C-alpha positions, 0 to 999 in steps of 0.5 A: 207311913201314916196317911190321914184317913187311910192308915198305913200306906206308901207316900206315892199312894197319897196323890191317888187317895186325895190329890195334891192336898193330901200329898203335901199335907202328908209330906209336911206332917211326916217330915216336919216341913211347911211346903206351900208351893208345888208344881205338878209335872207329867212325863211329857212335860218332864222330858221338855224340862230336862231338854230345856236344862240341857239334857241328862248325861248317863254314863253306862259302864260294864259294871251293870251288863245285865241292865244294858243287855236287856234294855235298849238305851236311847239318849237324845235331845228333842227339838223344842 
């Protein structure tokens, strides 16, 4: 997608190029939106938000044995 001042690149690169301002401006321009408010959440905050909302249920099936065989999955709820 076209990013002002940077040419063609990925949307995920906008934050590194110009922070939240460039990211919001790019999203607004590309998708004809008018986003005015936003929240920045790092990974640790995201875990806490998910915990506050009651967690996420993940259903693991045998459809994807290669993923579950390679990855140790631990689903837990952290104490807040």
